[in-house]
Structure formats: C-alpha cells, structure tokens
C-alpha positions in Angstrom: -46.0 -12.1 28.9 -47.6 -13.6 25.8 -48.4 -17.2 26.7 -49.2 -18.0 23.0 -45.5 -17.3 22.1 -44.3 -20.2 24.2 -46.9 -22.7 23.2 -47.3 -21.8 19.5 -46.8 -24.9 17.4 -47.5 -27.3 20.2 -50.6 -29.2 21.4 -51.4 -30.6 24.8 -50.5 -34.3 25.5 -53.4 -34.8 27.9 -52.1 -38.3 28.8 -49.0 -36.8 30.5 -50.7 -34.1 32.6 -51.6 -36.1 35.7 -48.2 -37.8 35.8 -46.5 -34.4 35.6 -48.5 -33.2 38.6 -51.7 -31.6 37.2 -54.9 -32.0 39.1 -58.2 -32.3 37.3 -60.8 -30.1 38.9 -64.1 -28.6 37.5 -63.3 -29.3 33.9 -59.7 -28.0 34.0 -56.2 -29.4 34.6 -54.4 -27.2 37.1 -50.8 -27.2 38.1 -48.8 -24.8 40.4 -45.1 -24.4 40.9 -43.3 -22.3 43.6 -40.8 -19.8 42.1 -38.0 -17.8 43.6 -37.7 -19.8 46.8 -41.5 -19.6 47.3 -41.9 -15.9 47.0 -43.9 -16.4 43.8 -46.2 -19.1 42.5 -46.9 -20.1 38.8 -50.3 -21.4 38.2 -51.2 -23.1 34.9 -54.7 -24.2 33.9 -55.6 -26.2 30.7 -59.2 -26.8 29.8 -60.4 -29.9 27.9 -60.2 -28.1 24.6 -56.5 -27.4 25.1 -56.8 -23.7 26.0 -54.1 -22.5 28.3 -54.2 -19.9 31.0 -51.3 -18.9 33.2 -50.5 -16.6 36.0 -47.6 -15.8 38.3 -48.8 -14.5 41.7 -47.0 -12.9 44.6 -47.1 -15.4 47.4 -47.6 -12.7 50.0 -50.1 -10.4 48.4 -51.9 -13.3 46.5 -52.1 -10.9 43.5 -50.8 -11.3 39.9 -47.2 -10.0 39.7 -47.8 -7.6 36.8 -44.2 -6.5 36.5 -43.3 -9.9 35.1 -45.6 -9.3 32.1 -44.3 -5.8 31.3 -41.2 -6.3 29.1 -40.2 -2.7 29.6 -39.3 -3.8 33.1 -35.7 -5.0 32.8 -34.4 -4.8 36.3 -32.2 -7.6 37.7 -34.9 -9.0 40.0 -37.6 -9.2 37.4 -35.2 -10.6 34.9 -34.2 -13.4 37.2 -37.8 -14.3 38.0 -38.7 -14.2 34.3 -35.8 -16.5 33.5 -36.9 -19.0 36.1 -40.4 -18.9 34.9 -39.4 -19.4 31.3 -37.3 -22.4 32.3 -40.4 -23.8 34.0 -42.5 -23.3 30.8 -39.8 -25.1 28.8 -39.9 -28.0 31.2 -43.7 -28.0 30.9 -43.6 -28.1 27.1 -40.9 -30.8 27.1 -43.0 -33.1 29.3 -46.7 -32.3 28.5 -46.8 -31.1 24.9 -46.3 -32.5 21.4 -44.7 -30.5 18.7 -47.0 -30.0 15.7 -45.7 -30.3 12.2 -47.4 -27.3 10.7 -47.5 -23.5 11.2 -51.2 -22.9 11.4 -53.9 -24.4 13.7 -56.1 -24.5 10.5 -53.6 -27.1 9.1 -53.6 -29.2 12.2 -57.4 -29.2 12.2 -57.3 -30.5 8.6 -54.9 -33.2 9.6 -57.2 -34.3 12.3 -60.2 -34.3 10.0 -58.5 -36.5 7.4 -57.2 -38.9 10.1 -60.7 -39.2 11.6 -62.5 -39.7 8.3 -60.1 -41.6 6.2 -57.6 -43.0 8.6 -54.7 -41.4 6.8 -51.7 -39.6 8.3 -49.5 -37.0 6.6 -46.4 -38.3 4.9 -43.3 -36.1 5.1 -41.4 -37.1 2.0 -38.9 -34.3 1.7 -36.0 -34.0 4.2 -35.2 -30.5 3.0 -38.8 -29.4 3.4 -39.9 -31.0 6.8 -43.2 -29.0 6.9 -44.4 -30.2 3.5 -46.6 -33.3 3.4 -48.9 -35.4 1.3 -51.9 -37.6 1.9 -52.3 -40.6 -0.4 -54.7 -43.5 -0.8 -53.6 -46.7 0.7 -55.0 -48.7 -2.2 -53.4 -46.9 -5.2 -50.9 -44.5 -3.6 -52.4 -41.6 -5.4 -52.1 -38.2 -3.7 -55.3 -36.4 -2.8 -53.8 -33.7 -0.6 -50.5 -31.8 -0.7 -49.7 -29.4 2.1 -46.8 -27.0 1.7 -45.3 -24.1 3.6 -44.4 -21.3 1.2 -43.7 -17.6 1.2 -46.9 -15.7 0.4 -45.3 -14.0 -2.6 -45.2 -17.4 -4.3 -48.9 -17.0 -4.7 -48.7 -13.4 -5.7 -49.7 -12.1 -2.2 -47.9 -8.9 -1.2 -46.4 -10.3 2.0 -43.2 -12.0 3.1 -45.1 -14.1 5.6 -44.7 -17.9 5.4 -48.1 -19.7 5.3 -49.4 -23.2 4.9 -51.3 -23.9 1.7 -53.3 -27.0 0.6 -53.3 -28.3 -3.0 -56.4 -30.4 -3.7 -57.9 -31.9 -6.9 -61.2 -30.8 -8.3 -63.1 -30.7 -11.6 -61.5 -28.3 -14.1 -64.7 -26.3 -14.6 -65.1 -25.9 -10.8 -61.5 -24.8 -10.5 -61.8 -22.2 -13.2 -64.9 -20.8 -11.6 -63.3 -20.5 -8.2 -59.9 -19.0 -9.0 -59.9 -15.4 -7.7 -56.3 -15.0 -6.5 -57.6 -14.0 -3.1 -59.1 -17.2 -1.6 -58.5 -19.7 -4.4 -55.3 -19.9 -6.5 -54.0 -21.8 -9.5 -52.2 -24.9 -8.1 -48.8 -24.2 -6.8 -46.3 -26.6 -8.4 -49.0 -28.9 -9.7 -51.3 -29.4 -12.7 -53.3 -26.1 -12.8 -56.2 -27.6 -14.7 -57.0 -30.4 -12.2 -55.6 -29.0 -8.9 -56.1 -25.7 -7.0 -54.4 -24.0 -4.0 -56.0 -22.6 -0.9 -54.1 -20.7 1.8 -54.7 -22.2 5.3 -55.0 -18.9 7.1 -58.7 -18.6 7.6 -59.8 -16.9 4.4 -61.7 -20.0 3.4 -63.9 -21.7 6.0 -62.8 -25.1 7.3 -66.1 -26.8 6.4 -65.6 -25.6 2.8 -62.1 -27.0 2.7 -63.3 -30.3 4.2 -65.8 -30.6 1.3 -63.1 -29.9 -1.2 -61.0 -32.6 0.5 -63.8 -35.1 0.2 -64.1 -34.3 -3.5 -60.4 -34.7 -4.1 -60.5 -38.0 -2.3 -63.3 -39.3 -4.6 -61.6 -38.0 -7.7 -58.3 -39.8 -6.9 -59.4 -43.1 -5.5 -60.2 -44.7 -8.9 
C-alpha cells in the first residue's frame, strides 16, 4: 500500500492531532486504531517534519500484515480489511490534514517562503483555473509571482504530465542569458522580455528560485 497516494496534496494540521487522539512521544505523534473487530491494528506515526509512516499489524502475531500491501491479493477477506483501512485513512485526512492548493511540494515550499518573508498569500483569481495563483504587492497591487498548472507540452516538453510553473520578473539581459528550454523558458502567457518561466519540479534548486523571487519583488515594488 503506497501511503503517499492517500496523503498526496495534503499537509498535516498539527493543531488537530492531539484532539483526534494522537500521542506525542519521542519526537513523533502516534495513533493506533483497531480494525476488523480487533484482529488487526493500524498504527500511524507523524514526525515533526510532517513525514508519515503507517503499518497494519496482525493483533495475534504482532507482525505487519503484508497481504494488505500486495494489491495482487484480491481475496474477499483482504478486500474487506483494505476497505476498512482506507475508510480510516479518509477519516484521518478529513480531521487532521489540510488540502494544499498546488500539485508539487516545491510549489508549497515557495508559498511558505513568500509568506514568511513578505507576508503575502497566493491570490486565486480564476474560478475556472483553481490551481493558478498570483502574488502581488500590497502597496501597488503589481504582480511579482504567477503560479500556473499547465501541461508540459505548453512549454515544449515532450510529456503529457501536468506541472506547476512559476513566472517571475527579471532583467531582460539576465533572462536572455538563462533561457535554455530545459530549466528556464520564455514566459508562458506573459511578456517574454521581462518575465521568465521555471518548472517547479526540481530541475532548478529552491534557493535559486528564492533568489529570483526576491529580484522579482524588487523590480515590481516601485
């Protein structure tokens, strides 16, 4: 069972863990739930960085019930246990997690950086594109970041994957020197002389993107 599949796109709401029933012990929040009339036990642990580990153990052998994690096993018994466990995971997500707006963790890291440094939150301006957002100055309402979710082919990348991209302003000479159509692209749907696009999938280091954001902020605050 791939735990990431269930929690992808969510982040832990630490303020809700204790009230849900988690116990904090040795740097981790731990919760257990009896399944299948007590024949099995689900154990969830979450560390202070939000990393999640889970396990379903057989209450009698005290060992991990490996059949649950083998999706080639489709027997009635395993199917019923798996359904009960998935209902528990959904309950856990509904009560202890917050839906994140963006596809990539990279994007959410950037949102946190901007919030911490400039106090700005993303503005979701387009109802038909709920994952697209802008950041703008409070003083002059000028945009200094645009985040969009687009098909990779929109950038000329040979893939049908949807990815988050960031449009940021920079000096025209710097932009022209950076554009390589691999890590840096001409701005998608914006002025291509003064803006550039970076995919938010790890190909450009976060610290470099943070520096570009700071530059964009400075160029647009006047």
